[in-house]
N, C-alpha and C positions, 0 to 999 in steps of 0.2 A: 278627367283622371286626377285623383288626389296626388299631391306632391310626393308622398312616400311611395306610391306605386310607380311614378316616373323614376324616382331615384333607384328603385329596385330593378327596373328594366335597364336603365343606363348602366348600373353596376354589373348586371349580368352580361351585357354586351362587352363592357370593358374587360371583364374576366375572360371572355371567350375570344377576344380580338386576336387575329393572327399575329405571329411574331413580326412579320414584315411591317405591319402597321405600327406596332410598338417601337420598332427600331427607327422607322422613318419619322415618327412623331418627334423624336429627339435629334433628328438629323440637322446638320448645319446647312444642308442644301435646301434652299427654299422650294424647289420644285418637288423634291421627295416629301418634304413636310406637308406641302399643300395637297399632294396626292393622298397622303395618309389621312389628313384631316377630312378631305372630301369623302373618302371611303368610309371612315368612321361615322361621319354624319349620315351617310346613306344607311349603314347598319342600324344606327340608333333610330333614325326616322322610320325605317321599315319595321323595326320591332315595336315602336310605339303605335304605328298604324295597324299592325296585326293585332296588338293588344286591344286597341279600340274596336276593331272589327269583331273580336271575340266577345267583348262586353255587350255589343249591340245584338248579338244573336240570341 
């Protein structure tokens, strides 16, 4: 997948990220921040995986 396509997917996910993820990413609480980071990573990974599946079809 070209770099600009990856950037577009990640940008779209960040724009649609739930408010709790946005809030917790800036939290001083390490547990909340880690939970938000992991959730965001799953969203991005899933979007990239789905995009790859679509390209293969």
